[in-house]
N, C-alpha and C positions, 0 to 999 in steps of 0.2 A: 313338778315332775309329772311324767306321763309314761308309766311302764308299758302299758299295752295300747297300741293304736287301734288295732282291729284283729280279727281272727280269720284266717283262711280256712274254709271248711274242708273236711277230708273228702267229701263227695260233691260232685257237680252233676246234677240230673241223675243221681244214682250211680255214677261212674266214679271209682276211686281216683283221687288226684295224686296221692302219694303212694309209696310202695310200688308195686307193678301197676302203675296207673298212668294217667295223662302226663304228669310231669316227667316220668321216666321215659315215655315215648318221645316227648318233645326234646328232651335232653339228648337222647340217642340220635334223633334226626339231626340236631345241631352238630353233634360231634362228627357224624358221618360227613355232613356238608363241609364242615371246617377242614376235615382231613383230606377230602377229595380236592378242594380248592388249593390247599397248600401243596399237595403232591403234584398237581398239574403245574404249579408255579415254580416250585423249588425242588421237587422230588421228596422222597422220604428221608429225613435227616434226624439227627439227634434232637434238635429243637422241637420238631414235631412229635417225636417220641415222648419227650418230657411233658409237652402240653397234653398229650393223650393220657399220660399217667395221671396228671392232675384232674383231668376230666373224668377219668374212671373213679377217682376218689370222690368226686362230687356225685357221680351216679350211685356209688355205694351209700352215700349219706341219704340220697333221695329214696332209695329202695329199702334200706335196712334200718337206718338211724331215725329218720323223721317219723315213721309210724310209731316209734316207741317213745317219743317225747311229746306226743299230742296231749292237749288239755281240753277240758270242757269249760266253756265260758259260762260262769254262773248266772250272768245276766241274760244272754241270748239263748243259752242251752246248746250252742253250736260246738261240736267237737272238731278240733283241727289244730293248726299251728298258729300260735299267737305271734303277731307281728309287733315286736317291741320297739319302743322309741330308741332304746339302746342300739339295737341292731340296725335300725334305719339310719341313725346318725353315724354309726360305724361305717356302713356302706357308703353313705354320703361323703364321709371323710376320705375313703379309699378312692372313690370316683373323682372327687375334687383334687386330691393330691396327684393322682395319675394324670388328670387333665392339665394341671399346671405344669407338670414335668414334661408332658407331651408337647405342650405349646413352646416351652423353652428349648426342648430338644430339636424341634423343627427349625428354630432360629439358628441352630448350629449345623443343620443339615443331617441330623441323625434320623434314620428311618423310623416311622411310626411303629412298624412291626417289632423293632428292637425294644422299644419302650413297653409295648404290650406284653411281650415275652418276659421282660424284666419284671413288670408288675405282677405277672402270674407267679413267678418264682418267689418274689418278695412277699406277696400276699399269703401264699401257702405256708412258707417258712415262718413268717411273722405270726400267723394265727397259731401255728403249732408251738412256737416259743412262748407266746403270751399265755396260752392255755396251760402249757407245761409248768411254767413258773407258778401260776395260780394253784394248780393241782398239788404241786410239791409243797407250797407254803401252807395250804389248808387240806393236806392229805386226809386227815382224820374225818373230814366232813364228806369224803367221797367213798369211804369204805362201806361196802354192802355185804350181804350174806353170801352172795355168789359172785364169781368173776364176771359173768355177763352183766349183772346188775351194776357192778362197779364200773365196767367199761361204758355202759349207757350213761351213768352219772357223770363220768369224765367228759363224754362227748356232748352232753346237754348244756349248751351255752346260751339258751334262750333267756336266762335270768342274768346274763353277764358272766363275769368270772374270767377276766383277762388282766394280765399284768403288762403295763405299757413297756417297761424295760425288758421284759422277757420277749415281747414282740420285736422290740428294737434289736436285740441281740440276734434273734433268729433271722430277722430281715437282713441284717448286716452280713451274716454268714452267707445267706443266699446271694446277696448282692456281690460279694467278693467272688464267689464261685462263678456267677454269671459273667462278670467282667473278665475273669481269667479264661473261661471257656471260649468266649467270643473275642478275646484279644482286644478288649476295649480299654481305654485309659481310665482306670478305676477312680482316680481322684477327680478327673474332669467330670465323669459321670456322676459321682457323688455330689459335686457342686450343683449340677443340674437338678438333682433330686431333692436337695436339702430344703428349699422353700416349700416344696410340695409335701414333704414329710411333716413340717410344722403345721401346714394347713390341715392335713389329715388328722393330726393330733388334736388340733383345736376343735374340729367338728366332732371327733370321737369323744372328747371330754363333755360336750353338750349331751351326748348320749349317756354318759355317766350320770349327769344331772337328772335326765329322764328316768334312769333306773334307780337312783338313790344311793349308788355305791360311791366309793372314793370320797366320803363325806368328811366334813370338818368338825371341829369341836364346838361346844356351846359358845355363843358370843352375844353381845348386846348391840352390835352394829345396826344401824337403820336398814341395811340391806340384808340382814339375816333372814333365813328362810326356815319354815317349819315343814317337816315331812310327815306324810300321813302315817297312821298306825300300821304296824307290820312291815314298814320299810327298814332297811339296815340302820339308818341313824336312830330311829325310834327304838328299835330293839336294843341297840348298843347302849343307849342312855338308860334304859331299864336295867340292863345287866350290870352296868357300872354303879347303879344306885342313884344316878343324877336325877332320874324321874321322881325320886322320893325326896331329894334334897341333900343327899350325901354322896361321897365318893368312896368306893371300896377298893382297897389295894391289897397286895400280897407281898410279904417279905419272908425270906428264908428263916427258919427257926435256928437259933444258935446251937441247940442241941442236936437237931437232925434236919438237914436241908430238905429232906423228903417230906417233912411236915411243916408246910408254910403257915405263917401267922396272917390271918385275915384282919386287916385294920381299917377302921373308919378314918380315912385320911383327912377329910374335911366335911363340914356341915354348913349348909346355906342358912344364914339367919332368917327366921320367920317361916322356914319351910316346914312341911309335915314332919320331917325327921327331927328338926329342932324342937318343934312343939311337942313331940313325943318324948323328948328328953335325951335323944341321942347326942353324944358329944364326941368331939375329935379325940382320937387315940384309943377308943374302945376296940376290943378284939372280938370279932364275930365268932360265935360258936355253933349256932343252929338257926335255921330258918323254918318257921312253922313246925317246930318240934323235931326237925330232921337235922342231925349233926352235919356240918360241912367240913370237908377235909381239904378242899382246894378252891381256888378262885373260880375256876370253870364251873364247878359244882354249885357254888353260891350264885353265880350269874344265871345258870339254868333255872334254879329254884325261884329267883326273883322274876325272871321272864315268865315262867309258867304260872306264877301267882297272879300276875297282871293279865296274862292271856285268858286264864280261866276265871277271872274276876273273883279271886279269893283274896279280897282286901278287907281290912288292912293286913299287912304282913307282920307276923310276929318274929322279931329279931331277938335272939338271946345272945347277950354279950357277957363279958367278964364283970360287967357292972349291973346286970339285971336284964329284964325282959322289956322290950320296947314294941309298942303297937304302932306301926308306921304306915301311913297311907300315901297314895300317889299325889303329886301336885295336881290340883284341879285342871282338867282338860287334857292331861298327858296320857290318858288312855285312848285318846283319839288322834293325837299328833305329838310330834317331838318338841323339845325345847328349841328356841331360836338357834340356828346353827350357821356357821360359816359356809357359804356356798363355794366350797373349795374346788368343786368341779368347774364352776364358771371362772374362778380365778385362773385355773389351769387353761381353760379355753382362751381367755384373754391373753394369757402368756403365750399360747401357741400362735395366735393371730399377730401379736407384736413381734414374736420371733420371726415369723414369715416375712413381715414387712422389713425388719432389720436385715435379714439375709438378702432380700431383693435389693435393698438400698446399698448393701455392701458389695454386691457382685461387680459393679463397674470399677470399684476401687481395688479389687483383688489384683495381685501381681503374679500369682502362680496358681496352678491347679491345686485344688484341695483346701485353699484358704477359707472359702465359704463354708465347706463342710466342717472344717476345724473350728470355725466360729460357732456353728451349731453345737458341736461337741463340747464347747466351752460354756456357752450361756445356758443351755437347757439343764445340764446337771446342777448348776448353781440354783436356778429358779426352782427346780424340782426338790432339791434339798430343803430350801426355805419353805416351800409349800407343804412339805411333809411335817413341818413343825406345828401346823394347825390341823392336820388330819389325825384322826384317832382310830382309823379302820385297820391299821397295820401295827402289830406289836413290835416291841424292841427285839432285836436279834443278836445272837452271839454274845450274850451277857451284857449288852449295852442298851441304852434307851433309843438307839438309832434303828429305824426300820430297815428292812431289806433294800428298799428303794434308795435310802440314804447311803447305805454301804455301796450300792452299785453306782450312785452318783459320784462318790469319791473315786472309785476305780475309773469311771469314764473321764473324770477330770485329769487323772494321771495319764490316761491314754491320750487325751487332748493335748497335754503338755508335750508328750512324746511326738505326736503328730505334727505340732507346730515346729518343733526342732527339726524334724525330718524335712518338712516343707521348706523351711527357711534355708536349708542347706542346698536346696535344688536351685538351678539357674532360673531366672525369671522367664516367663513365657507360658504358653498354653498349648494344649493338644489341638485345640481348635482356634482359628484366627481370633485375635483380640477384638476385632470389630463386631464379632458375634456374641461377645460376652455381655448380653443385655439383661436388664432386670426382669423383663417379662415380654 
C-alpha cells in the first residue's frame, strides 16, 4: 500500500497556492474561458448554467475547504495537501471510465460534449452519494464540538471514506436526470457507459488497496498481504483481539439487551492469548483494571494499550486475570490478510471485459447495463463475505453493501423483464454496437 505519494506545498515562492491564491486564480480564469467559448458556440443555456454551478462548488473547495485540511509532512516538514494513492487512483478510474465511454460514444455518433457534460453530472452526484453513505454509516466518527468542525470533517476525504454503492446510486440518479433533460435514450446511453463504469471501479479499488481501506479478513493464502501499523486492517485486528490471538465478540444479555456480554469467541493455539491461559467462552469484564460495558469500549482499550505500548494487557474475565501480549511483530504490521481490494479490482476488470464481449450479442437497448446490474451485486455480495470492515446491519450478519446488493439484484430482475418485453432493436444503428 502507499497512502501518500507526495505533498503539494501550500506556498510557491512565498505565494499561497490554496485559499485566495494561485489555484483559485487559475481556476477562475479557466471557468471564464470555458463560459465564454460555450456562450459563443451555443449561447447561455441550462447545460452551461449547471456546469458553472459545479465549477463554483470546486472553487469553494479550493478557497475554503482545502486550507482547512492541510497537513504537515513529518518527514519533509512541508505543510500542504497530501496527494494520496487513493485519490490518484480514484481520479485515474474516472478519467479511464470517461475515456472508454467517450470512445464508444463516438462510434455511435454521440457528441463528445454530451459525454463530458454527463461525466460532470455523474461525478458530482456520485461523489456526494458515496460520501453521504459513508458519513451516515459512520456518523459517530464525524461528530465534533462545533458545527463548522463537523462540516470540515465530513468534507475531508483525503484519507478515503467513500461507499461504492452510495456513489453508484447517486450517479444513477444524476444519469437518469441527464438523460431525461436532454431527451436521450437512457437505456442505450447506459449500455455505452456500463463498461467504463466497471473500468473506473477496478482502478478505484486499487486506490482502496493503496489506502488500506475495504480490507479482508485474516488468511493463510500465499498471496496474503500484511499492512503497516496504524492502517485500518492493523487497527481492526488489534481491536478484535486477533493481534493477541483471540477473537472478542458481543452478545445481548438475556436479562437486559442494553448490557451486552463480551465473550472470547475463539483462541488461536500457541498464541500469546493461549499461553496466558485464555480460553474460549470466557466473559471479559475489565481491561487494565477498567470495567468494560460494550464491545466498542473494549476495542478502544485494546487499541490504546498497543498504541501506547502498555503491554502486556491485563484482561479480567469471569475465570480470572490473564496477562496477554501481542503476537510478535504485530506492533509493526498486521496479520496476513485477504487483499480484498485487489479481488474487487480484478472483478471490475473482468466485468468490463465481459460487458465489452456481450455488447455485440445484445438484442435490445439496456441488456448490457442489465447484465452489469446482475453480475456486480453477486460478486460484491460474495466479496463482502471475506471483508471485515463493515458491520452487520438491521439485526443481521449482512453488511449494508450486501443488503444493497440484494436490492440491486431485484432491480436487475425487474429491468430484464421490462427489456424483454420491448421489441428488438436499438436507438442507434446495430452496426455501431461495437465492443470498443
